[in-house]
C-alpha positions in Angstrom: -60.0 190.2 -135.0 -62.0 187.0 -134.7 -64.7 186.2 -137.2 -67.3 186.6 -134.5 -66.1 190.1 -133.7 -66.2 191.0 -137.3 -69.7 189.6 -137.6 -70.9 191.7 -134.7 -69.4 194.9 -136.1 -70.8 194.3 -139.6 -74.2 193.7 -138.1 -74.1 197.3 -136.7 -74.0 198.7 -140.3 -77.7 199.5 -140.9 -79.7 200.4 -144.1 -80.5 203.8 -142.6 -77.1 205.6 -142.7 -78.4 208.2 -140.2 -78.6 205.4 -137.6 -75.7 203.3 -138.8 -72.1 202.7 -137.8 -69.5 202.7 -140.5 -67.7 199.7 -142.0 -65.4 198.2 -139.4 -61.8 199.7 -139.7 -60.3 196.2 -139.9 -62.0 195.9 -143.3 -59.6 198.6 -144.5 -56.5 197.2 -142.9 -56.5 193.4 -142.4 -55.3 191.2 -145.2 -57.2 188.2 -143.8 -60.4 190.1 -144.1 -59.4 191.2 -147.6 -59.2 187.5 -148.6 -62.8 187.1 -147.4 -63.8 190.3 -149.1 -62.4 189.2 -152.4 -64.8 186.3 -152.6 -67.8 188.1 -151.0 -67.6 191.3 -153.0 -65.6 190.7 -156.2 -66.2 187.1 -157.0 -70.0 187.3 -156.8 -72.2 189.5 -158.9 -70.8 191.9 -161.5 -67.6 194.0 -161.5 -67.1 197.0 -163.8 -64.1 196.8 -166.2 -64.3 200.2 -167.8 -65.7 201.9 -170.9 -66.3 199.8 -174.0 -64.4 202.1 -176.3 -61.2 201.5 -174.3 -61.0 198.4 -176.5 -62.2 200.0 -179.8 -60.4 197.9 -182.4 -60.0 194.2 -183.0 -57.1 192.9 -180.9 -57.1 195.8 -178.4 -56.5 194.3 -175.0 -55.8 195.1 -171.3 -54.4 192.8 -168.7 -56.3 193.5 -165.4 -56.1 191.9 -162.0 -59.4 191.9 -160.2 -59.1 190.9 -156.5 -56.4 188.3 -157.2 -57.7 187.1 -160.5 -55.6 188.0 -163.6 -57.8 188.8 -166.6 -57.5 189.7 -170.3 -60.1 192.0 -171.7 -60.0 192.2 -175.5 -61.9 193.0 -178.6 -62.3 189.9 -180.8 -62.2 190.0 -184.6 -66.0 189.7 -184.7 -66.2 192.9 -182.6 -67.4 191.2 -179.4 -65.7 192.0 -176.1 -64.2 189.0 -174.5 -62.9 188.4 -170.9 -60.5 185.5 -170.4 -58.5 184.2 -167.4 -54.9 185.4 -168.0 -53.6 181.9 -167.5 -52.3 179.6 -170.2 -54.1 176.2 -170.3 -50.7 174.4 -170.6 -49.0 175.2 -167.2 -50.6 178.4 -166.1 -48.3 181.1 -167.2 -49.7 184.6 -167.5 -50.2 185.4 -171.2 -50.4 189.2 -171.6 -49.4 192.2 -169.6 -50.3 195.9 -169.8 -52.3 197.3 -172.7 -51.8 196.8 -176.4 -53.0 195.2 -179.6 -52.5 191.7 -180.8 -53.8 189.4 -183.5 -53.3 186.3 -181.4 -52.5 185.4 -177.8 -49.1 183.6 -177.6 -47.8 182.2 -174.3 -44.2 183.4 -173.9 -43.3 180.2 -172.0 -43.9 177.4 -174.4 -45.6 179.2 -177.2 -49.1 177.8 -176.9 -51.1 180.2 -179.0 -54.8 181.1 -178.9 -57.0 183.1 -181.3 -58.9 186.2 -180.2 -61.9 184.0 -179.3 -59.7 182.0 -176.9 -59.4 178.8 -179.0 -56.1 177.0 -178.8 -54.5 177.0 -182.3 -50.8 176.3 -181.8 -49.4 173.7 -179.3 -45.8 172.7 -180.1 -44.5 169.1 -179.4 -47.8 167.8 -178.1 -47.9 164.8 -180.5 -47.1 162.3 -177.7 -50.0 163.5 -175.4 -52.5 160.6 -175.5 -56.1 161.7 -176.3 -55.1 165.4 -176.4 -57.9 167.4 -177.8 -57.0 171.1 -178.3 -60.7 172.0 -178.5 -60.9 171.2 -174.8 -58.0 173.6 -173.9 -59.3 177.0 -174.8 -58.9 179.9 -172.5 -61.3 180.1 -169.5 -63.9 182.7 -170.5 -66.2 184.8 -168.4 -69.5 186.4 -169.2 -69.5 190.0 -170.4 -72.3 192.7 -170.3 -72.3 196.2 -171.7 -74.7 198.8 -170.4 -74.7 202.5 -171.1 -71.2 202.1 -172.5 -69.9 200.5 -169.3 -68.3 197.0 -169.5 -69.0 194.4 -166.7 -67.9 190.8 -166.1 -68.8 188.2 -163.5 -66.9 185.1 -162.2 -70.1 183.3 -161.6 -71.3 180.6 -164.0 -74.9 182.0 -163.6 -74.6 185.5 -162.3 -77.7 187.6 -161.6 -79.1 189.3 -164.7 -77.2 192.6 -165.3 -80.6 194.3 -165.6 -81.3 193.2 -162.0 -77.9 194.2 -160.8 -78.2 197.8 -162.3 -82.0 198.1 -161.6 -83.2 201.6 -162.6 -79.7 202.8 -163.5 -80.7 203.8 -167.0 -83.5 206.0 -165.8 -81.2 208.2 -163.9 -78.4 208.4 -166.5 -80.1 208.2 -169.9 -80.5 212.0 -170.3 -76.8 212.4 -170.8 -76.7 209.8 -173.6 -73.4 208.4 -172.3 -73.6 205.1 -174.3 -71.6 206.6 -177.1 -69.4 209.1 -175.3 -65.7 209.0 -176.2 -62.9 208.1 -173.9 -60.1 210.6 -174.4 -57.7 209.7 -171.6 -57.0 206.7 -169.4 -54.3 206.6 -166.7 -53.4 204.1 -164.0 -51.6 204.6 -160.7 -51.2 203.0 -157.3 -52.4 204.6 -154.0 -51.4 203.5 -150.5 -54.9 203.3 -149.2 -57.7 200.7 -149.1 -59.7 200.6 -152.3 -63.0 201.4 -150.5 -61.5 204.6 -149.0 -60.5 205.8 -152.4 -64.0 205.5 -153.8 -65.7 206.8 -150.7 -64.0 210.2 -150.8 -65.2 210.6 -154.4 -68.8 210.2 -153.3 -69.2 212.6 -150.4 -69.4 216.4 -150.3 -68.4 216.5 -146.6 -64.7 217.0 -147.2 -64.9 219.7 -149.9 -64.4 222.8 -147.8 -61.6 221.2 -145.8 -59.6 219.5 -148.5 -60.5 221.6 -151.6 -61.1 225.1 -150.1 -59.4 227.1 -153.0 -59.9 224.7 -155.9 -63.3 223.1 -156.4 -65.3 223.8 -153.2 -66.8 226.9 -154.8 -68.4 224.7 -157.5 -70.6 222.7 -155.2 -73.6 224.1 -153.2 -75.6 221.8 -151.1 -76.5 218.7 -153.1 -79.9 217.2 -153.6 -81.0 214.3 -151.3 -79.6 210.9 -152.4 -81.9 209.2 -155.0 -83.8 206.1 -154.0 -82.7 203.4 -156.4 -83.5 199.7 -157.1 -80.0 198.5 -158.3 -76.7 197.8 -156.7 -75.5 201.4 -156.9 -75.9 204.8 -155.3 -76.4 208.1 -157.0 -76.7 211.7 -156.0 -77.2 214.8 -158.1 -76.2 218.4 -157.2 -76.3 221.7 -158.9 -73.0 223.3 -159.7 -71.9 227.0 -160.0 -70.3 226.3 -163.4 -68.8 223.4 -165.4 -67.9 221.1 -162.6 -64.8 219.7 -164.4 -63.2 223.1 -164.8 -61.5 225.5 -162.3 -63.0 228.9 -161.7 -60.4 230.7 -163.8 -60.9 228.3 -166.8 -64.7 228.3 -167.2 -64.3 230.2 -170.5 -63.0 226.9 -172.0 -66.2 225.0 -171.2 -67.3 222.6 -173.9 -70.9 222.4 -175.1 -73.4 220.5 -172.9 -74.4 217.1 -174.0 -77.0 217.1 -176.8 -80.6 217.1 -175.5 -79.7 217.7 -171.9 -82.2 220.0 -170.3 -83.3 221.6 -167.0 -81.3 221.1 -163.8 -79.3 218.3 -165.4 -77.7 220.8 -167.7 -76.5 222.8 -164.7 -75.1 220.1 -162.3 -73.3 216.9 -161.7 -74.5 213.4 -160.9 -72.1 211.3 -158.7 -72.7 207.5 -159.0 -71.1 204.5 -157.4 -71.8 201.1 -159.1 -70.9 198.4 -156.6 -68.4 197.3 -155.8 -65.7 199.5 -157.2 -66.6 201.7 -160.2 -67.6 205.3 -159.6 -68.0 208.4 -161.9 -69.1 212.0 -162.0 -71.4 212.9 -164.9 -71.5 216.6 -165.6 -73.2 218.5 -168.4 -70.2 218.3 -170.6 -67.9 215.5 -169.4 -67.5 212.4 -167.3 -64.6 211.3 -165.1 -64.5 207.8 -163.7 -62.5 205.8 -161.2 -62.1 202.1 -160.6 -60.1 200.9 -157.6 -58.8 197.4 -157.4 -57.3 196.0 -154.1 -53.6 195.1 -154.2 -53.5 194.5 -150.4 -55.7 195.7 -147.6 -53.9 199.1 -147.6 -53.0 199.5 -151.2 -55.0 199.7 -154.4 -54.5 200.2 -158.2 -56.7 202.9 -159.6 -57.8 203.5 -163.2 -58.9 207.0 -164.1 -61.0 207.4 -167.3 -62.2 210.7 -168.8 -64.9 210.9 -171.4 -66.7 213.6 -173.5 -69.7 213.7 -175.9 -68.8 212.7 -179.4 -69.7 216.1 -180.8 -67.3 217.8 -178.4 -64.4 215.5 -179.3 -65.0 216.4 -183.0 -64.4 220.2 -182.4 -61.2 221.6 -183.9 -60.0 223.0 -180.6 -61.1 220.0 -178.4 -57.6 218.9 -177.5 -56.7 222.4 -176.2 -59.9 222.8 -174.2 -59.8 219.2 -172.8 -56.4 220.0 -171.2 -58.1 222.3 -168.8 -60.5 219.5 -167.8 -57.6 217.2 -167.2 -55.9 219.8 -165.1 -58.9 220.4 -162.8 -59.6 216.6 -162.4 -56.0 215.9 -161.6 -55.7 218.8 -159.2 -58.6 217.6 -157.1 -57.1 214.1 -157.0 -53.8 215.5 -155.9 -55.5 217.2 -153.0 -57.4 214.1 -152.0 -54.4 211.8 -151.9 -52.5 213.1 -148.8 -55.7 212.9 -146.8 -56.3 209.3 -148.0 -52.8 208.4 -146.8 -53.4 210.0 -143.4 -56.8 208.2 -143.2 -55.1 204.8 -144.0 -52.5 205.3 -141.3 -55.3 205.8 -138.8 -57.3 202.9 -140.0 -54.2 200.7 -139.6 -54.3 201.2 -135.8 -55.7 198.4 -133.7 -57.5 201.1 -131.8 -59.4 202.4 -134.8 -63.2 202.1 -134.2 -66.4 202.3 -136.3 -67.6 205.9 -136.8 -70.9 207.5 -137.9 -72.0 209.1 -141.2 -72.7 212.8 -141.6 -75.5 214.4 -143.6 -73.2 214.8 -146.7 -72.1 211.2 -146.9 -75.3 209.2 -147.8 -73.7 207.4 -150.8 -70.9 206.2 -148.5 -73.5 204.9 -146.0 -75.5 203.1 -148.7 -72.4 201.3 -149.9 -71.4 200.4 -146.3 -74.7 198.6 -145.8 -74.5 196.7 -149.1 -70.9 195.8 -148.4 -71.6 194.6 -144.9 -74.5 192.4 -146.1 -72.2 190.7 -148.7 -69.6 190.1 -146.1 -72.1 188.6 -143.6 -73.4 186.3 -146.3 -69.8 185.1 -146.8 -69.4 184.6 -143.1 -72.7 182.7 -142.8 -73.3 181.1 -146.2 -76.2 179.0 -144.9 
């Protein structure tokens, strides 16, 4: 596909999802477009990294790749969250992998060593390097923001204010008090589909009777209309027939609702998508979240995070009851995955064409417009 063809197709994605075409299929299947997308969507603005309590203790770290940029997320000894480029300032080797805890960051290649604030402290056999100043060779550091317990970073030197990026996000989510909810399980896996497709299916009710007829479809009546928001996110609330994170035959194991939650919010679930790639469902008693990071145009790495109110986690029988939540959340995911793989096979076809949005896909349509605008800015930076 030529850039001009892509520009024309992106221009057909409109702010009114009821009149709009969908994202061009090539944006789900073409690695050349992914290279453009990485800069347009991930390297500008803010990207969600997870929940702040994933890195609860000094030295807790995760090595994360965001759209081709290897990062280290860690908790410093002062308690601050830090995000560094996972690249040694000597000759570029990656420093850490996976998740763990450390009291220093030591490059395995030549043993250059940094403290948890990214300052270079050990640099063997550098005595002959003329005018070498270790203070100038600390790790490259990126800005960090924490809002409602979510951690964000930006690759920009002067990113937009996080308050502007999220807009009125707090107004819609404050009733649950999620800032201090506890993460009880994190798992990662790879899915053979485009990262956007993975997050889209989580944010639409349309597929429920077809994909989840015997598992979770019964939970979800017709949702409310999508909320009108001011930030870079979409959110939609809907009443549920029970605790949304439990199967019908395990409702008796429901945990208490979040303290202070009242009215309809105590009997439903809010589905939210923070652009570009963090989405979560917020029910009366639990939250389950997904982040999808592109590995290629048709493959992504997914992080699943499950959280509960602090009071629930303190219950004596919490671990036993939480297992029923994990089972329901995993069961729905297992049902989605085969359909995502089938969708990706169709999107890979050179004959795939832009579609239209149904009444139960407004969040997908809102994201499509935002995404297309970012891509058009990248194609026409002037």
